[in-house]
N, C-alpha and C positions, 0 to 999 in steps of 0.2 A: 104218582108219576112226577108231578110238579115238584114235590119236595126232593125227590131223587135227583132231578136235573139241577135243582138249586145246590144240592150237596156236591154234585160233580163239578159245577162251575166254581164253587167255593174252593174245592181241593185244587183244581187247575190253576186258579188265581194265586192260591197260596204257593204252589210249586213255582210258578213264574216269578213271583215276588222274591222267593228264596234264591232262585237262580240269578236274578238281577242283582241282589245284594252280594252274592258271592262273586259276581263278575266285577262290579264297580266299587264294592266295599273297600278293598285294599287301595284303590286309586283315591277314593275320598279321604281315607285315613292319611295317606301320604301327602295329599294336598293340604289337609289341616295341619299336619306336622310341619309342613314347610313354613306355615305362618307362625306356629307356636314355637318351633325351635329357633332360638336366637343364633344367627350366624356368628362364627368366631373369627377373630382377626389373627393374622400370622405376620411376623416380621420378615421382610424380604429386602435384601440389598439390591438397589437399582441404579442404573446409570441415569444421567440427566435426560437423555433422549427417551428412555423408557418411561421415566416419571412424567415427562411432558406429554407423551402419548396418552397415558391414563388420565391426566388432567383434562386434555382435550375431549376424551371420551365421556367424561363426566360433565362436560360443558363448564368446567372450572367452578363447580359447586364448592362453596367455601369449606364445608366440612370435609369433603373428599380431598380437596387440595391439601388441607392440613394433614390428613392421614397419609397421603402419598409422600409428603415431605418427611414424615416420620417413618416411612417404610412399612406401614401397616396395611395389609391387604386382606380382602375376603377371598374365599376359595375361587369364586368365579373370576375375580380379578387376577388371581394367580394363573389361571388357565389362559386368560387373555394375554398376560405377560409372556407366558410360555410360547404362544403362537407368534408374538412379536419377535421374540428372540430367535425363533426358528426361521422366520422370514428374513430377518437381518443376516443370519448365518448363511442361508441359501444364496442370497444376493451377493454377499461379500466373497463367497467361495467362487461364484461364477464371474464376478467382476472384481478381482483383487486390486487393492489400492484405491478403491472408491468408497465413499462414505454416504450412507443413505439416511433419510429422515422421513418418517411417516407424517404426512400433514393432516390427513383424516381418513376415515374408514366408513364404508357403507355397510349397513346391516342387512340380513336376510328379511324376507317378508314375514308378516305376522301369522299367516295361515299356511306355513310349510316352508321347509328349507329350499333354497335355490341351488345348493350344492357348492357354493363358494362365497367368499367375502372379497370385496374390492378394497385394496389399500392404495391410497393416492400418495405417491412418493416424490421426493426431491433428492437429487444427488448434489452433495454440497460443493464439490470442486467445479463441476460443469454447470451447476444450477439448472440442470435439465429436469423437467417434471414428467412423470409417467405413471402408469397404473400397474399394479401387481395383483394377480388373482390367486388367492389361497383356496384350494379345494379341500374338502373334508370327506371322510369315509362314512360308512353307514352308522358308525358309532359316534359320529360327530367329532372325530379326532383329526388333527392336521394331517393331510395326505401329501400334497405337493403344491408347488407354486409355478406360475407362468407370468411373464412380464414383457414389456416393450423396450427395456433399456438396451438390449443388444443392438438395436437400430443405430444407436449413437456411434458404434464402431464401424458401420458398413454402409449406411444409407447414402451418404454423400458420394462415396467412392462408387457405389453401384450406379447412381444417377449419372455420374461423369462417364462411367463405362458405356452406358447406353448412348450418351451424347456422342462419344467417339465412334461408336458403331454406325450411328446415323451420318456422321461426317464422312465416313468411309463409303457410305452409299450415296454420297453426293448432296447431302443436305447442308447447305452453307448458312452462314450468318447465325450459327448457334453461339451465343455469348455466355449464357449461364445455364446451369442445371441444379436441380435440388431434389431431395428425396426424403421419404419417411416410410417406415415399415408399418403396415396396417394390421399385421397378425401378431397376436400374443403368442409367445413361444416359451418353452421350458428349458430343461437342462441341456437339450441338444444345441442351444445357441448360447454362447458366452462371449467374452471379450476377444476371443481368438477368431471369431467368424470372419470369413473372407468373401469377396465377390465371387471367387471361383466356386465356392460351395453353393451359392445361390444359382449361378449360371448352369452348373452341372446337375441341378435339381436334386442335390443331396437332401434338401429340406423342401419337400414338395408343397407343404401347407403354406409356406411363406408367400405373402403378397406385398411387393413394394409399390409405392405410389411415386411416380417420377414426374417432375416438371421440367420441360425443355423451353428455354427462353430464346427467341430469335429476334434479331434486329430487323424491324419491318417498316422503317421510316419511309413514308411516301407510298406505301401499298394500300390498296383499298380492302375493305372487309371481304369482298367477293374473291379477290386475289388470295387473301389469307386463307379463306375457306377452301379454295381449290388446293393450295399447297398443303393445308392440314390433312386433306384426304390422301394426298400423295405420300406424306410422311407416315400416315397410318398404314399404308400398303407396305412401306419399308419396315415398319415395326412388326407387321405380320410375317415378313420374311425373316426378321431377326428371331421372332418367336420366343420371346421371354415373358414369362408370367408377370402380370402386374396391372396397374392402372396408370394411364399416361395422359398428361395434360400438356398440350403444345401452346405456349403463349406467344402470340405475335405482338410485339411491343412497338409502339409509335415512337421509337427512339433510334438513334444511330448506335453503332457498336461502342463508340467512345463514350456516349452519354450513359449507356448501360453499365460500362465498366466503372465509371466514376460515381454512379448512383446506386444506392441500396434499393430504391423503389423503381418499379416499372409501370409504364402506362400501356395498358393492353388495347389493341384494336379488336382482337378476336382470340378466343380460346377454343381450341379443338381438343375434345376429350375422347378417349377410347379405352376399352378394357381388353386385356389379353389373359383369359382364363384357360382357353382350350386351343389356342392357335397351334396348328400342326397336329393336334391329337387325332382329329377325324381322319386326316390323311394316313396316319399310322395304322388306323384300324382298317 
């Protein structure tokens, strides 16, 4: 009986070993081939900004820099370049007349894909810096991109629009406004975006951040706090999605107009994500 059991155990172990080899064998072979097979170089015509991106990606390694100057790339670098060209094309189609430069790129984690890469960009004529997100599909191929550059065309106008609405509701001493878009957006937002599109909620995901600067010379912090709460109530009546910061500045209107800097007494902040939504329900 003991020998029979030993024989059965031996057979079972043999079958398991065979199955394991059949499952992982091809992967092991491919892994070894990846080291044994010498990658080949291919000549590729590149622009200076494409070449500069690859140099930055290699951390300006001397041997790689020499290859890039000669236009010689490995297959992985060819794919990298293909993505860069697609990103530039997408951006320049959405924002015609503007020139973009990738300053650096963050990679996905070591233990699994994050679904996108982040490219840090600079627009040459405006010198505006922003981020672009390139998403890839299940096969690891370029899918689509989103970015923040659309804000350049609308954020200041939107902030000024909110400031005018507050003035109409009796908020005086508003001297300056400023804004920035907090939400990364895709092809639905381009250089033609308008304040009307945001106000009419054609783009519901968008979240502006607006700063309102008031001349508050001679006011106490307690007075500023009370007025900040009153302004928040008026923003709730206006019911526009976004994040709002009301700056009470220890300056006169003339001082604020002539100076780029402000001296705050108090800052009141509030968020408007669902104002008016509950009432509609």
